[in-house]
C-alpha positions as CSV (number, residue, x, y, z in Angstrom):
1,X,-18.9,0.2,-20.2
2,X,-19.3,-1.8,-17.0
3,X,-15.9,-0.8,-15.7
4,X,-16.5,2.9,-16.3
5,X,-19.8,2.6,-14.5
6,X,-18.2,0.8,-11.6
7,X,-15.7,3.6,-11.0
8,X,-18.2,6.4,-11.6
9,X,-20.5,4.9,-9.0
10,X,-18.1,5.8,-6.3
11,X,-16.9,9.1,-4.9
12,X,-13.1,9.2,-5.2
13,X,-11.0,12.2,-4.2
14,X,-7.4,12.9,-3.5
15,X,-6.5,12.9,0.2
16,X,-4.9,15.9,1.8
17,X,-2.7,16.4,4.8
18,X,-5.8,16.7,7.0
19,X,-6.8,13.2,6.0
20,X,-3.5,11.5,6.9
21,X,-4.5,10.4,10.3
22,X,-7.8,8.9,9.2
23,X,-6.1,7.1,6.3
24,X,-3.5,5.6,8.6
25,X,-6.2,4.5,10.9
26,X,-8.1,2.9,8.0
27,X,-5.0,1.0,6.8
28,X,-4.2,-0.3,10.3
29,X,-7.8,-1.5,10.7
30,X,-7.9,-3.2,7.4
31,X,-4.5,-4.9,7.8
32,X,-5.0,-5.9,11.5
33,X,-5.2,-9.7,10.8
34,X,-2.3,-9.9,8.3
35,X,0.5,-12.3,9.4
36,X,3.1,-9.6,8.7
37,X,1.4,-7.3,11.3
38,X,1.8,-10.0,14.0
39,X,5.5,-10.3,13.1
40,X,6.0,-6.5,13.3
41,X,4.4,-6.1,16.7
42,X,4.2,-9.5,18.4
43,X,2.3,-8.3,21.4
44,X,-1.4,-7.5,20.8
45,X,-1.4,-4.7,23.5
46,X,-0.6,-1.5,21.7
47,X,-0.3,-3.1,18.3
48,X,-3.0,-1.0,16.6
49,X,-1.6,2.2,17.8
50,X,1.9,1.4,16.7
51,X,0.7,0.4,13.2
52,X,-1.3,3.6,12.9
53,X,1.8,5.6,13.9
54,X,4.0,3.8,11.3
55,X,1.4,4.1,8.5
56,X,1.0,7.8,9.3
57,X,4.7,8.4,8.3
58,X,4.2,6.7,5.0
59,X,0.8,8.1,4.2
60,X,1.9,11.7,4.9
61,X,4.9,11.2,2.6
62,X,2.6,9.8,-0.2
63,X,0.2,12.7,0.1
64,X,3.1,15.0,-0.6
65,X,5.0,13.0,-3.1
66,X,2.5,10.6,-4.7
67,X,-1.3,10.1,-4.9
68,X,-3.6,8.9,-2.2
69,X,-7.1,8.1,-3.5
70,X,-9.9,8.1,-0.9
71,X,-13.1,6.3,-1.9
72,X,-16.6,6.9,-0.5
73,X,-15.2,9.2,2.2
74,X,-12.9,6.8,3.8
75,X,-14.3,3.3,3.2
76,X,-11.3,2.4,1.0
77,X,-8.0,4.0,0.0
78,X,-5.2,3.4,-2.5
79,X,-1.7,4.9,-1.8
80,X,0.5,5.3,-4.9
81,X,4.1,6.5,-5.3
82,X,5.6,7.2,-8.7
83,X,9.2,6.0,-9.3
84,X,10.8,7.8,-12.2
85,X,14.1,6.9,-13.9
86,X,15.5,10.5,-13.8
87,X,14.7,11.5,-10.2
88,X,14.7,9.1,-7.2
89,X,11.8,9.3,-4.8
90,X,13.0,10.8,-1.6
91,X,12.7,9.0,1.7
92,X,10.3,10.5,4.3
93,X,12.2,13.3,6.1
94,X,14.0,12.2,9.4
95,X,12.7,8.7,8.7
96,X,14.9,6.7,11.1
97,X,14.1,8.9,14.1
98,X,10.4,9.0,13.3
99,X,10.3,5.2,12.8
100,X,11.9,4.6,16.1
101,X,9.5,7.0,17.8
102,X,6.5,5.3,16.2
103,X,7.5,1.7,16.7
104,X,9.6,1.7,19.9
105,X,11.2,-1.6,20.8
106,X,9.9,-3.2,17.6
107,X,11.7,-0.8,15.3
108,X,14.2,-3.4,14.1
109,X,11.4,-5.6,12.9
110,X,10.1,-2.7,10.8
111,X,13.6,-2.1,9.4
112,X,13.8,-5.8,8.4
113,X,10.6,-5.3,6.4
114,X,11.9,-2.1,4.8
115,X,15.1,-3.8,3.7
116,X,13.1,-6.7,2.2
117,X,10.9,-4.3,0.3
118,X,13.9,-2.3,-1.0
119,X,15.7,-5.4,-2.1
120,X,12.8,-6.6,-4.3
121,X,11.7,-3.3,-5.8
122,X,12.2,-3.2,-9.6
123,X,14.2,-0.7,-11.6
124,X,12.1,2.5,-12.3
125,X,10.1,3.8,-13.9
126,X,6.9,2.3,-12.4
127,X,4.0,3.3,-10.2
128,X,4.1,1.6,-6.8
129,X,0.9,0.7,-5.0
130,X,2.1,1.0,-1.5
131,X,-1.2,0.2,0.2
132,X,-4.7,-0.8,-0.9
133,X,-7.0,-1.0,2.1
134,X,-10.8,-1.4,2.5
135,X,-12.5,-1.1,5.8
136,X,-13.5,-4.6,7.1
137,X,-17.2,-3.6,7.2
138,X,-17.1,-2.9,3.4
139,X,-14.9,-5.6,2.1
140,X,-16.1,-7.9,-0.7
141,X,-18.1,-5.1,-2.4
142,X,-15.6,-4.3,-5.2
143,X,-14.2,-1.1,-3.6
144,X,-10.6,-2.2,-4.0
145,X,-11.2,-3.1,-7.6
146,X,-12.8,0.3,-8.3
147,X,-9.7,2.1,-7.0
148,X,-7.4,-0.1,-9.0
149,X,-9.3,0.5,-12.2
150,X,-9.4,4.2,-11.6
151,X,-5.6,4.5,-11.3
152,X,-4.9,2.0,-14.0
153,X,-6.9,4.2,-16.4
154,X,-4.5,7.0,-15.6
155,X,-1.2,5.1,-16.0
156,X,-0.9,6.0,-19.7
157,X,0.9,2.8,-20.5
158,X,3.2,2.9,-17.5
159,X,3.9,-0.3,-15.5
160,X,2.9,-0.8,-11.9
161,X,4.3,-2.8,-9.0
162,X,3.1,-3.9,-5.6
163,X,3.7,-6.4,-2.7
164,X,0.7,-8.6,-2.0
165,X,0.6,-9.5,1.7
166,X,-1.9,-12.4,1.5
167,X,-3.0,-15.1,-1.0
168,X,-6.4,-13.4,-1.2
169,X,-5.0,-10.0,-2.2
170,X,-2.5,-11.7,-4.6
171,X,-5.4,-13.3,-6.4
172,X,-7.3,-10.0,-6.6
173,X,-4.3,-8.2,-8.1
174,X,-3.8,-11.1,-10.6
175,X,-7.3,-10.5,-11.9
176,X,-6.3,-6.9,-12.6
177,X,-3.3,-7.8,-14.7
178,X,-0.5,-8.2,-12.1
179,X,1.9,-11.1,-12.4
180,X,3.2,-12.7,-9.2
181,X,6.9,-13.3,-8.8
182,X,8.7,-15.5,-6.3
183,X,7.5,-14.6,-2.8
184,X,9.8,-13.5,-0.1
185,X,9.3,-14.0,3.6
186,X,9.8,-12.3,6.9
187,X,11.8,-14.2,9.5
188,X,8.7,-15.8,10.9
189,X,7.6,-17.0,7.5
190,X,5.0,-14.4,6.7
191,X,4.9,-14.1,2.9
192,X,4.8,-11.2,0.5
193,X,4.4,-11.7,-3.3
194,X,6.1,-9.0,-5.5
195,X,3.7,-8.4,-8.4
196,X,4.3,-6.6,-11.7
197,X,1.8,-5.1,-14.1
198,X,3.5,-4.6,-17.4
199,X,3.1,-1.3,-19.2
200,X,1.8,-0.8,-22.7
201,X,5.2,-1.7,-24.2
202,X,5.9,-4.5,-21.7
């Protein structure tokens, strides 16, 4: 009963195309201190704007092809993509050109991350949690957990996958049934933990 009450206590709605910019801004703000972000854009000047532009590509794609859950009008967001066995998920249209335009001289670093992610993705079917972000002013209040519980209740026995970008988030996901696998690292040593939440049949 407590879990149902926790989710019901928050206002969750699906994001639309009009929300994409605000969602990208929220993710960039929440992720600003992650080690991976410093690798992707080594110079602080302009880093936030570049990250927003990159996230906007992925968020817009997820709004069209997945599910983007906004909680409490933008305090937290979960970005999900569904990978099925019979129909591969398309890439964002014109992705290479848009990535280069968004990230400029740091584009090759973003491509390194993309390649690492692709290499570690499991075989479908699964639901992929691409991003779970909570605004720094509202962290530690269970908002991320509320979003996780909401989507897990809709999985209908399907497995889920994600890449945790910090030890703190890894431990949060572990409390929600995700199992950490061997981490992989960016060239500067920033770690990601692939995590798998088994479905009802394993």
